[in-house]
C-alpha positions in Angstrom: 38.6 63.6 32.0 37.1 61.9 29.0 35.6 58.3 28.8 37.7 56.4 26.0 35.9 53.8 24.5 37.8 50.2 24.1 35.9 49.4 20.9 38.0 49.5 17.7 37.6 52.1 14.7 35.0 50.4 12.0 36.5 49.7 8.8 33.1 50.8 7.2 34.2 51.4 3.3 33.1 53.0 0.8 32.9 49.6 0.2 31.9 47.7 -3.7 31.5 44.3 -4.6 31.1 42.1 -7.7 30.1 38.4 -8.0 31.8 36.2 -10.4 32.0 32.8 -11.7 34.0 30.2 -9.2 37.8 30.2 -9.8 37.2 33.2 -12.4 39.6 35.2 -10.3 42.2 33.7 -8.5 44.5 36.8 -6.9 42.7 40.3 -6.5 44.6 41.7 -9.3 42.2 39.6 -11.8 39.7 41.2 -10.3 40.5 44.8 -10.8 39.1 45.4 -14.6 36.9 43.4 -14.2 33.0 45.8 -14.4 29.6 45.8 -12.9 31.2 46.3 -9.0 28.2 47.7 -6.9 28.1 49.3 -3.6 28.0 47.0 -0.6 27.4 47.8 2.8 29.6 46.6 5.2 28.9 44.9 7.4 26.3 43.6 5.7 26.1 40.6 3.0 26.0 39.6 -0.9 22.6 39.5 -1.0 21.8 42.4 1.0 24.0 44.6 -1.3 22.2 42.8 -4.8 18.9 43.8 -2.8 19.7 47.6 -2.4 20.9 47.4 -5.8 17.4 46.7 -7.1 18.6 43.3 -8.5 17.3 41.1 -5.7 13.7 39.2 -6.2 12.1 37.8 -2.4 10.1 35.5 -4.9 13.3 34.2 -6.0 16.6 34.5 -4.3 19.8 35.1 -6.7 21.8 32.0 -5.8 25.1 33.1 -4.6 27.1 30.2 -3.1 27.3 28.9 -6.3 30.0 31.5 -7.5 32.8 33.6 -5.8 32.1 36.7 -4.9 34.8 39.7 -3.9 34.6 43.1 -1.5 37.1 45.4 -1.8 38.0 48.9 -0.6 40.6 51.4 0.0 42.7 51.3 3.7 44.6 54.0 4.3 47.0 55.2 7.5 51.1 54.8 8.2 52.8 52.1 10.5 51.2 48.8 12.1 48.0 48.3 13.3 45.4 45.1 13.3 42.2 44.6 11.5 39.2 42.6 13.1 37.2 40.4 11.4 34.0 39.7 13.1 32.4 37.6 10.9 33.0 36.0 7.4 30.5 33.8 5.4 31.8 31.5 4.7 35.3 30.5 2.9 36.8 33.6 2.9 40.2 35.2 2.0 41.4 38.6 2.7 44.1 40.2 1.0 46.1 43.4 1.3 47.0 44.6 -2.3 48.4 41.1 -3.8 49.7 39.6 0.1 46.7 37.0 1.7 46.9 38.0 5.4 43.9 35.3 5.9 42.2 32.2 4.6 38.6 31.4 6.9 36.8 28.4 6.7 33.9 29.2 9.1 31.2 32.1 9.4 31.3 31.6 13.1 35.1 32.8 13.6 36.7 36.2 14.3 39.7 36.6 13.5 42.5 39.4 13.6 45.5 39.9 11.5 48.4 42.4 12.0 49.2 45.0 9.0 52.1 47.1 8.3 50.2 50.2 6.5 52.6 52.9 4.0 50.5 55.0 2.5 46.8 53.5 0.6 45.9 50.4 0.2 43.4 47.9 -1.3 41.9 45.4 1.3 40.2 42.8 -0.6 37.6 39.8 0.5 37.3 36.5 -1.6 34.1 35.1 -1.0 34.5 31.1 -2.6 32.1 29.1 -3.7 30.9 27.0 -0.9 28.9 24.7 -3.4 31.7 23.7 -4.9 33.7 23.4 -1.6 30.5 21.1 -0.5 30.4 19.6 -4.2 33.8 18.3 -2.8 34.5 14.2 -1.4 33.9 14.4 2.2 32.9 11.4 4.8 29.7 10.2 5.1 28.4 10.8 8.4 26.5 8.2 10.3 22.7 9.3 9.0 21.5 11.7 6.3 19.0 14.3 8.1 16.2 15.4 6.6 16.0 18.9 7.7 19.0 20.2 5.5 20.8 19.4 1.8 23.2 18.4 0.7 24.3 16.1 3.7 28.0 17.8 3.2 26.8 20.0 5.1 28.1 18.6 8.4 31.5 19.6 7.3 31.2 23.4 7.0 30.6 25.8 9.7 28.2 27.7 8.0 24.1 28.8 8.7 21.5 26.3 7.8 19.7 28.8 7.1 19.2 28.9 2.8 19.5 25.2 3.2 16.2 23.9 4.9 13.5 23.2 2.7 9.9 24.0 3.6 11.3 25.9 6.3 12.5 29.2 4.6 13.8 30.5 1.6 16.7 29.4 -0.3 18.4 32.4 0.5 22.2 32.2 0.2 24.3 33.9 3.4 27.9 35.1 1.7 29.7 37.8 2.8 31.0 40.1 5.6 28.2 40.4 7.7 29.3 41.2 10.7 31.7 44.5 11.2 35.9 44.6 10.3 37.5 47.0 12.7 40.6 48.3 12.5 43.1 49.3 15.8 46.2 51.1 16.3 49.2 49.0 18.5 48.9 50.0 22.3 47.5 52.6 24.1 44.1 50.6 24.9 43.2 48.0 27.2 43.1 44.9 25.7 42.8 40.9 26.7 39.7 42.5 28.8 38.7 39.8 31.4 35.5 40.7 33.3 34.1 38.2 35.3 30.5 38.8 37.4 29.7 36.7 40.4 27.6 37.2 43.4 28.6 35.0 46.6 26.2 35.3 49.5 24.7 38.5 48.5 27.6 40.2 47.5 28.6 40.9 44.1 32.1 40.1 43.2 33.8 41.5 40.0 36.9 40.1 38.6 39.1 41.6 36.2 42.1 40.9 34.3 43.3 42.9 31.3 46.6 44.3 29.1 48.3 47.6 29.3 51.7 47.6 27.9 52.1 51.2 28.3 50.6 51.8 32.0 52.2 55.0 33.9 51.3 54.7 37.2 48.5 53.2 39.1 45.9 51.0 36.6 42.2 51.5 38.7 38.6 49.7 37.8 35.6 51.2 39.1 32.4 49.6 39.5 29.2 50.8 41.5 30.7 53.9 43.2 33.7 51.4 44.2 37.2 50.6 43.0 40.5 49.3 43.8 44.2 49.0 42.3 44.7 46.6 40.3 48.2 44.2 40.4 50.7 43.8 37.9 50.6 40.3 38.0 52.9 40.2 34.7 54.5 42.5 32.6 52.0 44.8 31.2 49.3 42.5 32.9 47.2 44.0 35.6 44.5 41.9 37.6 42.1 42.3 40.7 38.9 41.3 42.6 36.6 44.2 43.6 34.1 43.2 46.6 30.5 45.2 46.4 28.6 43.9 48.8 24.7 45.1 48.7 25.0 45.6 44.9 21.9 45.5 42.9 21.1 42.2 41.1 19.7 41.9 38.1 16.7 40.5 37.2 14.3 38.9 34.6 12.3 42.1 33.2 9.0 40.3 35.1 10.8 39.4 38.3 12.2 43.1 39.2 14.9 45.3 37.4 17.4 44.5 35.1 19.9 46.3 36.9 23.5 46.9 35.0 26.7 48.3 36.5 29.1 50.6 34.1 32.9 49.3 34.9 36.0 51.5 33.9 40.0 51.6 33.9 41.6 54.4 34.6 45.6 54.4 33.9 47.9 57.3 33.3 45.6 59.5 33.5 42.7 58.4 31.2 39.9 56.4 31.6 39.1 53.6 29.4 35.2 52.3 29.4 34.5 48.7 29.3 31.6 48.3 29.4 28.6 47.2 31.9 27.9 44.2 34.0 25.3 42.4 36.1 25.0 40.8 39.0 22.8 37.4 39.3 22.6 33.7 40.4 21.4 31.5 38.2 21.1 27.6 39.9 19.2 24.3 38.8 15.6 23.7 40.7 16.5 19.6 40.2 18.5 17.7 38.4 19.1 17.8 35.0 17.8 14.4 34.4 14.2 15.5 36.1 13.7 18.4 34.2 15.7 21.5 33.1 14.0 24.1 35.5 16.0 27.3 36.6 16.4 29.4 39.6 17.7 33.2 39.5 18.8 34.9 42.4 17.3 31.5 44.3 13.9 32.5 43.0 12.3 29.7 40.6 11.6 31.6 37.1 9.1 30.2 34.9 10.7 30.6 31.5 8.4 31.3 28.6 9.2 32.8 25.4 10.0 31.5 21.7 12.7 30.4 19.6 14.8 33.1 17.8 14.8 33.7 14.5 17.4 36.7 12.7 15.8 40.3 11.8 16.2 39.7 8.2 17.6 37.2 6.1 18.7 39.0 3.6 21.1 41.3 5.2 21.4 39.7 8.3 21.9 42.9 10.0 23.4 42.6 13.7 22.4 46.5 15.0 20.7 47.8 18.0 18.1 49.9 15.4 17.4 46.0 13.5 16.6 44.2 16.9 15.0 46.6 19.2 11.9 46.0 17.7 11.5 42.7 18.1 13.5 42.5 21.3 10.7 45.2 22.2 8.3 43.2 21.2 9.2 40.3 23.2 8.9 42.1 26.3 6.0 43.5 25.6 4.7 40.4 25.0 6.6 39.2 29.2 8.7 37.2 27.3 11.4 36.0 30.0 13.7 33.6 27.7 14.8 33.7 24.1 16.5 30.7 22.5 18.8 30.9 19.1 18.9 27.6 18.0 21.2 25.7 16.4 19.9 26.3 13.2 20.4 29.8 12.9 23.2 31.9 13.5 24.9 34.0 16.7 23.3 36.8 16.9 25.2 39.8 16.9 26.8 41.7 20.1 23.6 44.1 20.3 21.7 41.3 20.5 23.1 40.7 24.1 23.5 44.1 25.1 20.1 44.6 24.4 18.7 41.4 25.8 21.4 42.6 29.0 19.4 45.9 29.0 15.9 44.7 28.7 15.7 41.3 30.9 15.3 38.8 28.7 16.9 35.8 29.4 18.9 33.9 26.5 19.6 30.2 25.7 22.2 30.3 23.4 22.8 27.1 21.3 25.8 26.1 19.3 25.6 26.2 15.9 25.3 22.2 15.4 21.8 20.8 13.9 20.8 17.0 13.3 23.6 16.2 11.8 26.2 13.6 12.8 28.9 16.3 13.0 33.0 15.1 12.5 34.0 15.8 16.0 36.8 13.3 15.4 37.9 15.2 12.7 41.1 17.1 14.3 40.6 20.0 12.7 36.3 20.5 12.8 37.5 19.4 16.8 39.8 22.5 16.8 37.7 25.2 15.1 34.7 23.9 17.5 36.9 24.7 20.4 37.7 28.1 18.7 34.0 28.5 18.0 32.9 27.8 21.7 35.4 30.1 23.2 35.8 32.7 21.2 31.4 33.0 22.2 31.7 32.8 26.0 34.7 35.2 25.7 32.8 37.8 23.7 29.6 37.5 25.9 31.7 37.0 28.8 29.9 39.9 30.9 26.3 39.6 29.4 23.8 38.5 32.8 21.3 37.7 30.3 23.0 34.0 29.0 21.9 31.6 31.0 22.4 28.0 29.1 24.5 27.1 26.4 22.9 24.1 24.8 25.2 21.3 22.8 22.8 22.2 19.5 19.5 21.5 18.4 18.3 18.1 17.3 21.3 16.2 16.9 20.5 13.0 19.2 17.2 13.0 18.2 17.7 13.3 15.1 19.6 9.9 15.3 17.5 8.4 18.1 14.5 8.5 16.0 16.5 6.8 13.2 16.6 4.5 15.3 20.4 4.5 16.6 21.1 3.1 19.3 21.9 5.2 22.6 25.8 5.1 22.3 25.7 6.7 18.5 22.6 9.4 19.1 24.7 10.7 22.2 26.5 13.6 21.4 28.5 13.5 24.5 31.7 14.9 22.8 30.8 17.9 21.8 29.1 17.6 25.1 32.2 17.8 27.1 34.4 19.7 25.3 31.0 22.4 25.7 31.4 21.9 29.7 35.2 22.1 29.8 35.1 25.6 28.1 32.1 26.7 30.4 34.0 25.7 33.2 37.0 27.4 32.2 35.1 31.1 30.9 31.8 31.1 32.2 31.0 28.8 35.1 27.7 30.4 36.5 25.7 29.1 32.7 23.8 26.0 32.3 24.6 23.6 29.5 22.5 21.8 28.6 24.1 18.8 26.5 21.6 19.1 23.2 17.9 20.4 22.8 15.6 17.8 23.3 17.7 15.7 25.7 18.0 14.1 28.8 16.2 10.9 28.6 15.9 7.6 28.0 15.1 8.7 24.8 16.4 12.3 23.8 13.2 14.0 22.7 11.0 12.1 26.3 8.6 14.8 27.3 9.7 13.8 31.3 12.8 14.5 31.6 15.7 16.8 30.5 14.2 19.5 28.0 11.7 18.6 25.3 10.4 19.5 22.0 7.2 19.4 22.2 4.5 19.1 19.7 2.2 17.4 21.5 -0.5 19.9 21.2 0.6 21.2 17.6 2.0 19.4 15.0 0.7 16.3 16.3 -2.7 17.2 16.8 -3.2 15.8 20.3 -5.8 16.9 22.7 -5.5 19.8 25.0 -5.2 17.8 27.8 -2.0 16.1 26.1 0.1 19.1 27.8 -0.4 17.9 31.4 -0.8 14.3 30.7 2.9 14.5 28.9 4.3 15.8 32.4 6.4 18.2 30.3 9.4 19.1 32.4 10.7 22.4 29.9 9.8 22.5 26.4 12.5 24.1 24.5 10.6 24.1 21.3 6.4 24.0 21.4 3.6 24.9 19.7 4.3 25.5 15.7 1.1 26.8 14.0 1.2 28.0 10.4 0.2 31.5 11.8 -2.1 34.0 9.7 -0.5 37.3 9.5 -3.3 40.0 9.9 -5.0 41.0 7.0 -2.5 44.4 5.9 0.2 42.2 5.8 -1.4 39.8 3.6 -2.1 42.0 1.7 1.1 43.8 1.5 2.5 40.1 0.5 0.1 39.5 -2.3 -1.0 36.3 -0.4 -5.1 37.5 0.8 -6.5 34.3 -0.7 -5.5 30.7 1.2 -6.9 29.7 -2.3 -4.3 30.2 -4.4 -1.4 28.3 -5.3 0.8 30.9 -4.4 -0.6 31.0 -0.3 0.8 27.0 -0.1 4.6 29.0 -0.5 4.7 30.7 2.4 3.3 27.6 4.8 6.3 25.7 6.5 6.3 22.0 6.9 8.8 19.6 8.0 10.8 18.1 4.5 9.5 14.4 3.8 6.8 14.9 6.0 2.8 13.8 4.0 1.5 16.8 6.2 1.8 20.4 6.9 1.4 23.1 9.6 -1.6 24.6 8.0 -3.2 21.4 8.3 -2.0 21.2 11.8 -3.7 24.7 12.7 -6.7 23.2 11.4 -7.4 20.1 12.7 -7.8 22.7 15.6 -10.1 24.9 14.1 -12.4 21.7 13.8 -11.9 20.6 17.5 -12.4 24.0 18.9 -15.3 25.4 16.9 -17.1 22.3 15.1 -16.3 23.3 11.5 -14.8 21.3 8.1 -12.1 23.7 8.0 -11.1 22.9 4.3 -15.5 23.8 3.1 -14.5 26.5 5.0 -11.6 27.8 3.1 -13.2 26.8 -0.2 -16.4 28.4 0.4 -15.7 31.4 2.8 -12.4 32.1 2.3 -12.5 35.8 4.7 -13.7 33.7 7.9 -11.4 30.4 7.6 -8.7 33.1 8.1 -10.9 34.3 11.2 -10.9 31.3 12.7 -7.6 30.4 12.1 -6.0 33.3 13.6 -8.8 32.7 16.8 -7.8 28.7 17.0 -4.2 29.2 17.5 -4.8 32.3 20.0 -7.3 30.1 22.1 -4.6 26.9 21.7 -1.5 29.6 22.8 -3.5 30.4 26.3 -5.0 27.0 26.9 -1.6 25.2 26.5 0.6 28.0 29.0 -2.7 28.3 31.5 -1.7 24.6 31.8 2.1 25.2 32.0 1.6 28.3 34.9 -0.7 27.1 36.7 0.8 26.1 40.9 1.4 22.4 41.1 2.6 22.3 37.3 6.2 20.9 36.9 6.5 22.2 33.7 9.3 25.2 34.3 9.6 26.9 30.5 8.2 26.5 27.5 9.5 28.4 24.1 7.2 29.3 21.4 8.2 27.6 17.6 8.9 30.7 16.2 9.5 34.7 17.3 9.5 36.1 13.7 8.7 34.6 10.4 11.3 34.1 8.0 9.1 34.7 5.2 5.7 36.1 4.0 3.2 34.0 4.9 1.3 32.4 7.4 4.7 31.2 9.1 5.7 29.8 12.2 6.4 32.9 13.7 4.2 34.9 16.7 5.5 37.9 14.1 5.6 38.2 10.9 7.7 38.7 8.5 7.0 42.7 8.2 6.9 43.2 11.8 3.5 42.9 12.7 2.0 41.2 16.1 0.1 38.1 14.6 -3.1 37.1 17.0 -0.5 34.5 18.9 1.2 37.2 19.8 -1.1 38.9 22.1 -2.3 35.3 23.4 0.8 34.5 24.9 1.1 38.3 25.7 -2.1 37.3 28.0 -0.4 33.9 29.0 2.7 35.4 29.6 1.8 38.5 32.0 3.8 38.2 35.4 0.3 39.1 36.9 -1.6 36.4 35.9 -5.2 34.5 36.6 -5.9 30.6 35.1 -8.2 28.8 35.4 -7.8 24.9 35.0 -10.2 21.8 34.6 -10.1 19.9 37.9 -12.8 17.3 37.4 -14.6 16.2 40.3 -12.6 18.3 41.6 -13.9 21.1 40.4 -12.9 24.7 38.7 -8.8 25.8 40.1 -8.1 29.2 40.1 -4.4 30.4 40.5 -3.0 33.7 41.2 0.5 34.0 40.1 2.4 37.8 41.1 5.8 37.3 40.0 6.5 41.0 40.4 9.5 42.5 43.3 6.2 43.6 45.1 3.3 42.7 46.8 -0.9 43.1 45.3 -3.6 43.9 47.1 -6.1 42.3 44.9 -9.6 41.5 44.2 -10.7 38.2 42.7 -13.8 37.1 41.4 -15.2 33.7 39.6 -18.4 33.8 37.4 -20.6 31.0 36.1 -22.8 32.9 33.4 -25.4 31.8 30.8 -23.8 33.2 27.2 -26.8 35.6 27.5 -25.4 37.4 31.0 -27.6 35.1 33.8 -26.1 34.6 36.7 -25.5 31.1 38.4 -23.0 31.5 40.9 -20.7 34.4 41.6 -17.7 34.6 44.7 -15.8 37.7 44.9 -13.1 38.0 47.2 -10.5 40.3 48.3 -6.8 39.0 49.0 -3.0 40.1 49.0 -0.9 38.1 46.9 2.8 38.6 47.8 5.7 39.6 45.7 6.9 36.4 44.1 4.5 34.0 44.7 1.2 32.1 43.8 -2.1 30.9 45.4 -4.4 28.6 44.2 -8.6 28.3 45.1 -11.0 25.9 44.0 -14.3 26.9 43.1 -15.6 25.3 45.8 -13.3 27.2 48.4 -14.2 30.9 46.3 -18.0 29.9 46.8 -18.4 28.4 50.1 -20.5 25.7 48.7 -20.8 22.8 46.0 -22.0 24.2 42.5 -20.7 22.2 39.5 -18.4 24.0 38.1 -16.5 21.7 35.5 -20.1 20.4 34.9 -18.7 17.1 35.5 -21.2 15.5 38.2 -24.2 15.6 35.4 -27.2 15.6 37.9 -28.7 17.9 34.7 -28.4 20.1 32.3 -25.3 23.1 33.1 -26.5 25.9 35.0 -23.8 27.6 33.0 -22.3 28.0 29.6 -19.0 30.2 30.7 -16.8 30.5 34.0 -15.3 33.7 33.9 -12.1 34.7 36.6 -11.5 38.3 36.8 -8.2 39.7 38.6 -8.1 43.4 39.5 -6.3 45.7 42.1 -7.7 46.8 44.7 -8.6 50.3 43.0 -10.8 47.9 39.9 -8.3 48.4 37.3 -8.3 45.1 35.5 -5.1 42.9 35.5 -5.6 39.7 34.5 -8.8 37.2 32.9 -9.2 33.5 32.0 -12.0 31.3 30.7 -13.5 28.2 30.9 -15.9 26.5 28.6 -17.6 23.0 29.8 -19.7 22.7 26.6 -17.2 23.8 24.3 -16.9 27.3 22.3 -20.0 28.5 20.1 -19.0 30.3 17.2 -21.7 30.5 15.3 -22.2 34.2 14.7 -25.5 35.9 16.3 -25.9 39.8 17.9 -24.0 39.6 20.8 -24.1 43.1 21.0 -20.4 44.3 20.8 -19.7 48.2 21.1 -16.7 50.4 20.4 -16.1 53.7 21.0 -12.4 56.3 21.5 -12.9 58.0 24.6 -10.5 60.2 26.6 -7.8 58.5 28.9 -5.0 59.8 31.3 -2.8 58.8 28.6 -4.5 59.5 26.0 -7.5 58.1 23.9 -7.8 54.7 24.4 -10.7 52.3 22.9 -13.6 50.8 24.9 -14.7 47.5 23.5 -17.9 45.6 24.9 -20.5 43.2 24.6 -23.7 42.6 26.2 -23.6 38.6 25.7 -20.8 36.3 25.6 -17.9 37.3 22.5 -15.7 34.9 21.4 -12.3 36.1 20.0 -13.0 40.1 20.1 -10.3 41.8 17.0 -10.1 44.8 16.4 -9.1 45.9 12.8 -7.7 49.5 12.3 -7.5 51.6 9.1 -4.3 52.4 8.9 -1.0 51.8 10.7 -0.8 51.1 14.4 -2.2 48.0 16.9 -4.2 47.8 20.4 -2.3 46.9 23.1 -4.2 43.6 23.1 -6.7 41.7 20.4 -7.8 38.2 19.8 -9.5 38.2 23.3 -13.3 37.0 24.9 -15.8 39.3 26.5 -17.7 38.0 29.4 -21.5 39.3 29.6 -21.3 42.6 30.2 -18.1 42.7 29.5 -15.7 45.5 28.7 -11.8 46.6 27.6 -10.3 49.4 27.9 -7.3 49.4 24.8 -4.7 51.8 24.3 -4.0 52.1 20.5 -0.4 52.4 19.6 1.6 53.4 16.3 -1.6 55.1 14.8 -0.7 58.6 14.0 -3.5 61.2 14.0 -7.3 59.8 15.8 -7.8 56.1 14.8 -10.4 54.6 13.0 -11.6 50.7 12.7 -13.9 47.9 13.3 -14.3 46.0 15.8 -15.6 42.1 15.4 -16.3 38.9 17.2 -15.9 35.1 16.0 -19.3 34.5 17.1 -20.7 38.0 16.1 -23.0 38.4 13.4 -22.3 42.6 13.8 -19.2 44.8 13.0 -18.5 47.7 14.9 -17.0 50.8 13.5 -15.4 53.8 15.8 
């Protein structure tokens, strides 16, 4: 029996496009005689079409919001059909021949229109000038944010990307950026409502759909079980399928993200309704005490990043665009991605992949910083429809766990001194809670990001945007002192890409004035995020970053890459240790929006930066971290988030930089499934040893503490380092070595050092990357690194921040 998809057929052209003066063509008949049309991919954007036509410059993006842009395509058929427009950015008229079918004012709303076809017609889309619309007289808000301009954007339902100076390039989002599809009336299920829940370990699948012509019974199947749906109204069928012992969906770090196919059979045809996952998401404490999540009853430390679109020019929404970046998120051990209110709603493929890969999704409404006119009936109606469509589209997505009311709306007003009745975004929160209760009661609602305390940005309540360590240049200790409950944003730096990406962008010299164009800054601030990175370079390595930039720019960039890696690891080690009250941290950002030293831990070319490698170590589900507890010594924290127990050996060694051992302990342990264990240095050693150099009874006996976690068979799992006297990055001979060796899965790179090596990094001659980079080696230490994407036999160099030698392999 054939399995029929319920998706519509794409209306993918051929399409062409032309840019005109605003108001030049009132109707399609005026645009037919224009010359200069170019091919235009749909879904896609006008900027993307111009880029494909060779009429686009990344350095000087073409302004588009000041123009009208026409798209057109022939459409043939006979009879009644339904056209669906998933996303039109932003002011769009839809014409069939010379009949106006639709006028849309929101980038975030999908629309369906019914058409009667009688041969070949012309479908035309007229995207009107957003700049002209924003220039009209609009009621001003109670505050004007620094983030984006103009202030009239508070009335527009469009992305803020392109409107935020200092954040991202001024690339205007215009065009049919999401699919346009067509379908005939009848024959297939419509108005599908699937809801998956778990009750006492039993999966419950509740289904409803419309099937006007049903010849015989309508049967719902999932996980090898089935139920006959009842006709509750003419053409409407509903039912509840009970699935005892159904395999649950887990974040990839904690188990398998199991999905189950759902089909419905009617009249001898079987229709594919997609896949569902069964899981629970619950709060472990009241939101006011700090967001903390459990999935299927198991606490999950949510770590990851704030998401950015894969391509700011074309705004693609297909699997090919998302898969590489989401693959890197999984490889880095990220359990959560937040789609913030300054971005845009991602395509269905993004959520499908997150379901498959086991990545939790925090989805904000597209609201940020502005005083939105929620008292305006038209705005409120559009926002209500937007929320409903979002929840309906993602009704069966198990990865979706949090929906938020937007980004920094409450914070913006509070920081400007407004009292709580003004800054509290109560209207949006109420709308969101009502919609979630009706459509996705399994989701957690966050009023705004940040929110929850006496002030919305309080670190000790709700969720916070924590930039104490980071933008505010606080010491590492502040990550504990601030008592962060959940950081929905944190650790923003001007992260330096690798040399290959800088060369491709023509940004090889940080002294070049062009360099600063790729460095993000908050509008109106007297500092930028390169200065933030430089601060920690100075703190960690005792150098003058400005002098280093001037005299040795290559080493300046090397120390910059190393410093952000150190800060990332140190902060998450603090937050993941046993006893920490922090339940999550999401780094700002996942990927750069433009070439250069941007916020992303992945650069604009898709290559991981030093920060990504640091997060990969910090986020791994089997982890070992050290915390300095002062007079109580060092504490070793061993974490196993996986679904099975692991027999391990833990080794704690105190040495000088040359390798002389001052103290050492080794112990075999069994880490239970989804468990954590904390051991003091005294408990491991069985005696007193001044592990933190806190007692000061004499010169410190060691320069380095090294915690190493291995499987019982000796396979490496994780390690951590503690530097009681700080990091000495002065170059010296450390005995670096590197060699390619044959392994069961192919060639690996063996890297070692005779003395302590800081910030060891591999630079390949061609494409590809190592499985780890910017890591430390203990004296006599060794690592085996897989090399991916290298093609033939790889070659390159190995360096360390404190090594004078460069080793080729």
